[in-house]
PASEBA-1860 file (N, C-alpha, C; in nm, 3 decimals):
! residues 205
1> MSKKDLSF> -9.300/-3.127/1.602/-9.182/-3.115/1.515/-9.170/-3.241/1.430 ~ -9.154/-3.223/1.299/-9.144/-3.338/1.210/-9.012/-3.411/1.231 ~ -9.006/-3.536/1.178/-8.882/-3.613/1.189/-8.768/-3.542/1.117 ~ -8.800/-3.479/1.004/-8.698/-3.407/0.928/-8.642/-3.291/1.010 ~ -8.732/-3.211/1.070/-8.687/-3.098/1.152/-8.607/-3.147/1.272 ~ -8.652/-3.256/1.331/-8.583/-3.310/1.448/-8.442/-3.357/1.410 ~ -8.432/-3.427/1.296/-8.302/-3.478/1.251/-8.207/-3.364/1.218 ~ -8.258/-3.264/1.145/-8.174/-3.151/1.108/-8.133/-3.070/1.231
9> SFLAAVLV> -8.223/-3.057/1.327/-8.192/-2.982/1.448/-8.078/-3.045/1.526 ~ -8.086/-3.177/1.546/-7.980/-3.245/1.620/-7.850/-3.248/1.541 ~ -7.859/-3.264/1.409/-7.739/-3.262/1.326/-7.671/-3.126/1.333 ~ -7.751/-3.019/1.330/-7.696/-2.884/1.342/-7.624/-2.866/1.475 ~ -7.685/-2.916/1.583/-7.625/-2.903/1.715/-7.492/-2.977/1.723 ~ -7.487/-3.097/1.666/-7.364/-3.177/1.666/-7.255/-3.106/1.586 ~ -7.292/-3.054/1.468/-7.194/-2.986/1.384/-7.142/-2.858/1.449 ~ -7.230/-2.784/1.515/-7.187/-2.663/1.586/-7.086/-2.701/1.694
17> TVLSYPTV> -7.113/-2.808/1.767/-7.021/-2.854/1.872/-6.884/-2.887/1.815 ~ -6.883/-2.965/1.708/-6.756/-3.011/1.651/-6.681/-2.897/1.582 ~ -6.753/-2.818/1.502/-6.688/-2.716/1.421/-6.647/-2.592/1.501 ~ -6.707/-2.572/1.617/-6.668/-2.457/1.699/-6.537/-2.482/1.773 ~ -6.499/-2.608/1.787/-6.382/-2.640/1.870/-6.251/-2.580/1.818 ~ -6.219/-2.588/1.687/-6.094/-2.526/1.641/-6.086/-2.376/1.673 ~ -6.201/-2.306/1.662/-6.203/-2.164/1.694/-6.182/-2.142/1.843 ~ -6.250/-2.219/1.926/-6.233/-2.208/2.071/-6.088/-2.239/2.108
25> LNVAENLT> -6.030/-2.337/2.041/-5.892/-2.376/2.069/-5.795/-2.261/2.045 ~ -5.818/-2.184/1.938/-5.730/-2.072/1.907/-5.760/-1.948/1.990 ~ -5.889/-1.917/2.004/-5.928/-1.793/2.071/-5.913/-1.803/2.223 ~ -5.949/-1.918/2.278/-5.942/-1.937/2.424/-5.826/-2.031/2.459 ~ -5.709/-2.001/2.405/-5.594/-2.089/2.422/-5.544/-2.095/2.566 ~ -5.581/-1.997/2.649/-5.535/-1.996/2.788/-5.621/-2.086/2.878 ~ -5.735/-2.130/2.828/-5.821/-2.217/2.906/-5.772/-2.361/2.898 ~ -5.813/-2.440/2.996/-5.779/-2.581/2.993/-5.857/-2.650/2.881
33> QARQVLIS> -5.807/-2.764/2.839/-5.875/-2.836/2.731/-6.017/-2.874/2.770 ~ -6.036/-2.910/2.897/-6.170/-2.947/2.944/-6.267/-2.831/2.928 ~ -6.222/-2.711/2.960/-6.310/-2.594/2.948/-6.334/-2.558/2.802 ~ -6.234/-2.578/2.719/-6.251/-2.553/2.576/-6.358/-2.646/2.519 ~ -6.351/-2.774/2.557/-6.451/-2.871/2.512/-6.588/-2.834/2.566 ~ -6.593/-2.790/2.691/-6.720/-2.752/2.753/-6.786/-2.636/2.680 ~ -6.706/-2.539/2.635/-6.761/-2.426/2.560/-6.824/-2.474/2.431 ~ -6.756/-2.564/2.359/-6.810/-2.616/2.233/-6.937/-2.695/2.256
41> VALGALTI> -6.939/-2.776/2.361/-7.059/-2.854/2.393/-7.174/-2.761/2.430 ~ -7.143/-2.654/2.504/-7.246/-2.557/2.544/-7.306/-2.488/2.422 ~ -7.222/-2.456/2.323/-7.273/-2.393/2.201/-7.368/-2.487/2.127 ~ -7.334/-2.615/2.123/-7.423/-2.713/2.061/-7.554/-2.726/2.136 ~ -7.545/-2.727/2.270/-7.665/-2.738/2.352/-7.754/-2.616/2.335 ~ -7.696/-2.498/2.329/-7.774/-2.375/2.309/-7.844/-2.377/2.173 ~ -7.779/-2.437/2.075/-7.841/-2.448/1.942/-7.970/-2.527/1.948 ~ -7.965/-2.643/2.009/-8.083/-2.729/2.013/-8.190/-2.670/2.105
49> IGLFTLHF> -8.150/-2.608/2.216/-8.246/-2.545/2.307/-8.317/-2.429/2.236 ~ -8.239/-2.348/2.164/-8.297/-2.236/2.091/-8.396/-2.280/1.986 ~ -8.362/-2.386/1.913/-8.452/-2.436/1.810/-8.582/-2.491/1.869 ~ -8.572/-2.566/1.976/-8.693/-2.620/2.038/-8.780/-2.507/2.094 ~ -8.717/-2.404/2.148/-8.792/-2.290/2.200/-8.867/-2.218/2.089 ~ -8.799/-2.193/1.977/-8.862/-2.125/1.865/-8.972/-2.210/1.802 ~ -8.952/-2.341/1.799/-9.057/-2.428/1.746/-9.181/-2.424/1.834 ~ -9.159/-2.415/1.965/-9.272/-2.404/2.058/-9.347/-2.273/2.037
57> LERWVRVL> -9.271/-2.163/2.017/-9.332/-2.031/1.998/-9.398/-2.016/1.862 ~ -9.368/-2.108/1.770/-9.424/-2.100/1.635/-9.576/-2.107/1.636 ~ -9.632/-2.172/1.735/-9.778/-2.185/1.738/-9.847/-2.050/1.749 ~ -9.775/-1.948/1.795/-9.830/-1.812/1.804/-9.776/-1.721/1.694 ~ -9.652/-1.738/1.659/-9.591/-1.656/1.553/-9.521/-1.751/1.457 ~ -9.586/-1.783/1.345/-9.538/-1.889/1.257/-9.402/-1.859/1.195 ~ -9.374/-1.732/1.172/-9.248/-1.698/1.105/-9.127/-1.728/1.193 ~ -9.146/-1.743/1.323/-9.033/-1.764/1.413/-8.957/-1.892/1.383
65> WQLGKFIV> -9.026/-1.997/1.337/-8.959/-2.123/1.311/-8.865/-2.111/1.193 ~ -8.913/-2.051/1.084/-8.824/-2.033/0.968/-8.711/-1.937/1.001 ~ -8.742/-1.832/1.076/-8.639/-1.738/1.117/-8.536/-1.807/1.205 ~ -8.584/-1.890/1.294/-8.492/-1.965/1.381/-8.402/-2.058/1.302 ~ -8.459/-2.125/1.204/-8.378/-2.215/1.121/-8.274/-2.135/1.043 ~ -8.314/-2.019/0.991/-8.219/-1.937/0.915/-8.104/-1.892/1.005 ~ -8.136/-1.850/1.127/-8.033/-1.805/1.219/-7.939/-1.920/1.254 ~ -7.995/-2.038/1.279/-7.911/-2.155/1.312/-7.823/-2.193/1.194
73> VGGLNTFV> -7.881/-2.192/1.074/-7.800/-2.222/0.955/-7.691/-2.117/0.937 ~ -7.727/-1.990/0.960/-7.626/-1.885/0.953/-7.516/-1.907/1.056 ~ -7.556/-1.946/1.177/-7.457/-1.977/1.280/-7.372/-2.096/1.243 ~ -7.437/-2.199/1.187/-7.363/-2.318/1.144/-7.264/-2.283/1.035 ~ -7.307/-2.201/0.939/-7.217/-2.158/0.832/-7.098/-2.081/0.889 ~ -7.127/-2.000/0.992/-7.019/-1.925/1.057/-6.918/-2.020/1.120 ~ -6.968/-2.124/1.186/-6.877/-2.220/1.248/-6.802/-2.303/1.144 ~ -6.866/-2.330/1.030/-6.794/-2.396/0.921/-6.682/-2.305/0.873
81> DFGVLNLL> -6.717/-2.178/0.850/-6.619/-2.079/0.804/-6.505/-2.067/0.904 ~ -6.540/-2.042/1.031/-6.437/-2.024/1.133/-6.362/-2.154/1.160 ~ -6.434/-2.266/1.160/-6.370/-2.394/1.188/-6.264/-2.428/1.085 ~ -6.299/-2.414/0.958/-6.204/-2.442/0.850/-6.089/-2.342/0.856 ~ -6.122/-2.213/0.877/-6.018/-2.110/0.884/-5.918/-2.139/0.996 ~ -5.969/-2.173/1.113/-5.879/-2.197/1.225/-5.802/-2.328/1.212 ~ -5.862/-2.427/1.148/-5.786/-2.549/1.118/-5.670/-2.518/1.025 ~ -5.696/-2.435/0.924/-5.591/-2.397/0.831/-5.485/-2.312/0.901
89> IIFTDITS> -5.527/-2.225/0.993/-5.430/-2.146/1.071/-5.343/-2.238/1.156 ~ -5.407/-2.338/1.218/-5.333/-2.432/1.302/-5.229/-2.508/1.221 ~ -5.268/-2.553/1.102/-5.178/-2.635/1.020/-5.075/-2.553/0.943 ~ -5.108/-2.427/0.910/-5.017/-2.347/0.826/-4.950/-2.233/0.902 ~ -5.006/-2.194/1.017/-4.955/-2.082/1.096/-4.966/-1.950/1.019 ~ -5.060/-1.940/0.926/-5.082/-1.818/0.849/-5.188/-1.733/0.918 ~ -5.152/-1.608/0.949/-5.248/-1.518/1.014/-5.256/-1.382/0.947 ~ -5.184/-1.362/0.837/-5.189/-1.233/0.768/-5.134/-1.248/0.627
97> GSKFSFIK> -5.142/-1.139/0.550/-5.087/-1.138/0.415/-5.181/-1.199/0.312 ~ -5.131/-1.212/0.190/-5.212/-1.265/0.080/-5.251/-1.410/0.103 ~ -5.168/-1.485/0.173/-5.200/-1.625/0.202/-5.319/-1.635/0.297 ~ -5.330/-1.538/0.389/-5.448/-1.535/0.476/-5.574/-1.512/0.394 ~ -5.566/-1.419/0.298/-5.682/-1.393/0.211/-5.723/-1.521/0.138 ~ -5.623/-1.598/0.095/-5.653/-1.722/0.023/-5.723/-1.825/0.112 ~ -5.668/-1.849/0.232/-5.730/-1.950/0.318/-5.866/-1.903/0.369 ~ -5.884/-1.770/0.383/-6.016/-1.718/0.421/-6.116/-1.745/0.310
105> GVAFTIAV> -6.071/-1.730/0.184/-6.158/-1.759/0.071/-6.195/-1.907/0.064 ~ -6.099/-1.994/0.094/-6.126/-2.139/0.096/-6.230/-2.172/0.202 ~ -6.212/-2.116/0.322/-6.305/-2.142/0.431/-6.446/-2.094/0.397 ~ -6.455/-1.974/0.340/-6.586/-1.919/0.305/-6.653/-1.999/0.194 ~ -6.576/-2.048/0.097/-6.632/-2.127/-0.012/-6.695/-2.256/0.040 ~ -6.627/-2.323/0.132/-6.681/-2.445/0.194/-6.809/-2.412/0.270 ~ -6.810/-2.297/0.338/-6.930/-2.256/0.411/-7.047/-2.229/0.316 ~ -7.018/-2.177/0.195/-7.122/-2.150/0.097/-7.189/-2.280/0.051
113> VNSYFWNK> -7.109/-2.383/0.027/-7.165/-2.513/-0.013/-7.256/-2.566/0.097 ~ -7.212/-2.554/0.220/-7.294/-2.595/0.335/-7.422/-2.513/0.340 ~ -7.411/-2.382/0.315/-7.526/-2.292/0.320/-7.632/-2.331/0.217 ~ -7.589/-2.363/0.095/-7.683/-2.401/-0.010/-7.765/-2.523/0.031 ~ -7.699/-2.624/0.082/-7.769/-2.747/0.121/-7.871/-2.720/0.231 ~ -7.828/-2.654/0.337/-7.917/-2.633/0.452/-8.032/-2.538/0.421 ~ -8.002/-2.428/0.350/-8.108/-2.331/0.320/-8.210/-2.387/0.221 ~ -8.163/-2.459/0.122/-8.255/-2.514/0.021/-8.344/-2.623/0.081
121> HWTFEFKE> -8.284/-2.715/0.154/-8.357/-2.833/0.199/-8.421/-2.820/0.337 ~ -8.380/-2.720/0.413/-8.437/-2.709/0.548/-8.497/-2.572/0.576 ~ -8.419/-2.464/0.565/-8.470/-2.332/0.600/-8.590/-2.293/0.515 ~ -8.572/-2.293/0.382/-8.678/-2.249/0.290/-8.757/-2.366/0.231 ~ -8.710/-2.489/0.253/-8.777/-2.610/0.204/-8.820/-2.593/0.059 ~ -8.726/-2.556/-0.022/-8.749/-2.533/-0.164/-8.749/-2.669/-0.234 ~ -8.868/-2.717/-0.275/-8.884/-2.857/-0.316/-8.824/-2.888/-0.452 ~ -8.836/-2.794/-0.544/-8.795/-2.825/-0.681/-8.666/-2.753/-0.719
129> RKQGEILE> -8.590/-2.819/-0.804/-8.471/-2.754/-0.858/-8.509/-2.683/-0.987 ~ -8.508/-2.552/-0.983/-8.549/-2.474/-1.099/-8.427/-2.432/-1.181 ~ -8.452/-2.398/-1.305/-8.345/-2.354/-1.393/-8.284/-2.223/-1.341 ~ -8.155/-2.220/-1.330/-8.086/-2.100/-1.287/-8.076/-2.084/-1.137 ~ -8.131/-2.177/-1.062/-8.130/-2.165/-0.916/-7.987/-2.160/-0.861 ~ -7.905/-2.253/-0.906/-7.767/-2.258/-0.857/-7.689/-2.133/-0.897 ~ -7.714/-2.086/-1.021/-7.645/-1.966/-1.067/-7.685/-1.845/-0.983 ~ -7.814/-1.837/-0.949/-7.860/-1.727/-0.863/-7.794/-1.737/-0.726
137> FLAVSVVG> -7.790/-1.858/-0.674/-7.730/-1.878/-0.542/-7.583/-1.840/-0.544 ~ -7.514/-1.883/-0.650/-7.372/-1.853/-0.662/-7.348/-1.703/-0.678 ~ -7.437/-1.637/-0.756/-7.421/-1.493/-0.777/-7.434/-1.417/-0.645 ~ -7.535/-1.453/-0.568/-7.553/-1.389/-0.437/-7.434/-1.420/-0.347 ~ -7.389/-1.545/-0.353/-7.278/-1.587/-0.267/-7.147/-1.521/-0.306 ~ -7.129/-1.496/-0.435/-7.007/-1.429/-0.480/-7.000/-1.287/-0.423 ~ -7.115/-1.219/-0.420/-7.119/-1.087/-0.358/-7.081/-1.098/-0.210 ~ -7.138/-1.199/-0.145/-7.104/-1.223/-0.004/-6.958/-1.258/0.013
145> LGLNVGVA> -6.904/-1.337/-0.081/-6.762/-1.373/-0.075/-6.674/-1.249/-0.084 ~ -6.710/-1.159/-0.177/-6.633/-1.036/-0.191/-6.633/-0.954/-0.064 ~ -6.752/-0.942/-0.002/-6.762/-0.869/0.124/-6.684/-0.939/0.234 ~ -6.701/-1.071/0.241/-6.638/-1.149/0.348/-6.487/-1.139/0.343 ~ -6.430/-1.175/0.227/-6.284/-1.173/0.214/-6.231/-1.029/0.215 ~ -6.305/-0.938/0.151/-6.261/-0.799/0.145/-6.253/-0.734/0.281 ~ -6.359/-0.750/0.362/-6.360/-0.690/0.495/-6.253/-0.753/0.583 ~ -6.242/-0.886/0.578/-6.141/-0.955/0.660/-6.000/-0.912/0.620
153> SLLVNQIG> -5.974/-0.906/0.490/-5.841/-0.868/0.442/-5.808/-0.723/0.477 ~ -5.908/-0.635/0.466/-5.888/-0.494/0.501/-5.848/-0.480/0.647 ~ -5.922/-0.547/0.733/-5.895/-0.536/0.876/-5.761/-0.599/0.915 ~ -5.728/-0.713/0.852/-5.604/-0.783/0.887/-5.482/-0.717/0.824 ~ -5.491/-0.689/0.693/-5.373/-0.644/0.620/-5.352/-0.493/0.620 ~ -5.459/-0.415/0.625/-5.446/-0.270/0.619/-5.450/-0.204/0.757 ~ -5.540/-0.250/0.841/-5.554/-0.189/0.974/-5.461/-0.256/1.075 ~ -5.462/-0.389/1.077/-5.376/-0.462/1.169/-5.436/-0.472/1.308
161> PLWNLSPI> -5.375/-0.553/1.394/-5.429/-0.576/1.529/-5.447/-0.448/1.610 ~ -5.563/-0.434/1.672/-5.593/-0.322/1.760/-5.612/-0.373/1.903 ~ -5.612/-0.279/1.997/-5.641/-0.312/2.138/-5.547/-0.419/2.194 ~ -5.424/-0.423/2.141/-5.322/-0.518/2.189/-5.363/-0.664/2.172 ~ -5.448/-0.692/2.073/-5.488/-0.829/2.046/-5.377/-0.903/1.973 ~ -5.368/-1.034/1.995/-5.270/-1.115/1.924/-5.312/-1.129/1.779 ~ -5.218/-1.161/1.689/-5.253/-1.179/1.547/-5.364/-1.283/1.525 ~ -5.360/-1.393/1.600/-5.464/-1.496/1.584/-5.600/-1.443/1.627
169> LWANVSAF> -5.604/-1.375/1.741/-5.733/-1.323/1.790/-5.785/-1.214/1.696 ~ -5.694/-1.128/1.648/-5.736/-1.023/1.554/-5.787/-1.083/1.423 ~ -5.725/-1.192/1.377/-5.772/-1.260/1.256/-5.915/-1.308/1.275 ~ -5.947/-1.355/1.396/-6.083/-1.403/1.423/-6.181/-1.287/1.440 ~ -6.138/-1.177/1.501/-6.223/-1.058/1.512/-6.255/-1.006/1.372 ~ -6.154/-1.002/1.287/-6.173/-0.956/1.150/-6.266/-1.049/1.074 ~ -6.249/-1.179/1.094/-6.335/-1.277/1.028/-6.480/-1.263/1.074 ~ -6.500/-1.229/1.202/-6.636/-1.211/1.254/-6.704/-1.090/1.191
177> AATLSALA> -6.631/-0.980/1.181/-6.686/-0.860/1.116/-6.718/-0.889/0.970 ~ -6.631/-0.965/0.904/-6.653/-1.002/0.764/-6.776/-1.090/0.750 ~ -6.794/-1.180/0.845/-6.908/-1.272/0.840/-7.040/-1.197/0.856 ~ -7.044/-1.097/0.944/-7.167/-1.018/0.961/-7.204/-0.947/0.830 ~ -7.104/-0.894/0.761/-7.129/-0.826/0.634/-7.187/-0.922/0.531 ~ -7.125/-1.039/0.520/-7.171/-1.139/0.423/-7.307/-1.195/0.460 ~ -7.333/-1.212/0.591/-7.461/-1.268/0.636/-7.577/-1.177/0.597 ~ -7.561/-1.047/0.616/-7.666/-0.952/0.580/-7.691/-0.954/0.430
185> SNFVGYKF> -7.584/-0.955/0.354/-7.596/-0.956/0.208/-7.662/-1.084/0.159 ~ -7.621/-1.197/0.215/-7.676/-1.326/0.172/-7.822/-1.343/0.211 ~ -7.860/-1.292/0.328/-8.000/-1.304/0.371/-8.092/-1.236/0.271 ~ -8.058/-1.114/0.235/-8.140/-1.039/0.139/-8.145/-1.111/0.006 ~ -8.031/-1.160/-0.041/-8.026/-1.227/-0.170/-8.101/-1.359/-0.172 ~ -8.080/-1.443/-0.069/-8.148/-1.573/-0.064/-8.299/-1.557/-0.047 ~ -8.337/-1.463/0.038/-8.479/-1.446/0.070/-8.558/-1.389/-0.047 ~ -8.502/-1.290/-0.115/-8.579/-1.217/-0.216/-8.540/-1.249/-0.360
193> IVFRSGRK> -8.434/-1.328/-0.379/-8.395/-1.364/-0.516/-8.398/-1.515/-0.536 ~ -8.316/-1.587/-0.460/-8.301/-1.731/-0.484/-8.422/-1.810/-0.436 ~ -8.466/-1.787/-0.313/-8.575/-1.866/-0.254/-8.695/-1.779/-0.221 ~ -8.726/-1.682/-0.305/-8.836/-1.591/-0.273/-8.967/-1.666/-0.269 ~ -9.057/-1.621/-0.183/-9.179/-1.695/-0.148/-9.268/-1.725/-0.266 ~ -9.272/-1.639/-0.364/-9.359/-1.662/-0.478/-9.320/-1.779/-0.564 ~ -9.198/-1.836/-0.540/-9.150/-1.946/-0.621/-9.143/-2.075/-0.543 ~ -9.193/-2.072/-0.420/-9.192/-2.192/-0.339/-9.328/-2.260/-0.344
201> KGQAT> -9.326/-2.391/-0.323/-9.451/-2.467/-0.322/-9.466/-2.538/-0.188 ~ -9.591/-2.538/-0.141/-9.622/-2.615/-0.024/-9.569/-2.559/0.107 ~ -9.530/-2.432/0.108/-9.478/-2.372/0.232/-9.574/-2.265/0.279 ~ -9.603/-2.271/0.407/-9.695/-2.173/0.464/-9.631/-2.036/0.463 ~ -9.715/-1.933/0.449/-9.665/-1.796/0.451/-9.704/-1.728/0.580
END
């Protein structure tokens, strides 16, 4: 594993640990603080263990390393999205309505900026900045933003809490469903439009 991969792997694990805590704090509010911290630390540990495992398996299936990095970046983006969202919920006590749609959009936008950096410089190792690259990335991300905020808002504002879930927990369930929709859309767009293999240099296929 190169120094770059090692540095990014450990940084991802640290960020997952830190950014998962606000979500754990809201979702697992009945647990003790020690257990909440333990869950966040465990998520960070699983991140680094998973990456090292996939890097080991890469010697037989080369695509696993890039796939593993994409999954970790996707997970990190999810924790950025959820972390910011739950911090805003904690500070504003907003869990529904048009204001929820706004803070969900803020959280997702910050996650998109994080996604661009990690996917460009680590997942796809896209060396050169080409004309229109950012616009392509933003276009794909805007579609993801529409799906993300739209699905979350639909579930929160139109359907409302199901299965006797609290408003905070339902907001997170809705955000998770929204994230899956955006993740699928963004993967296709980033892989085949923004960072498609024919436009990369120096990367093994």
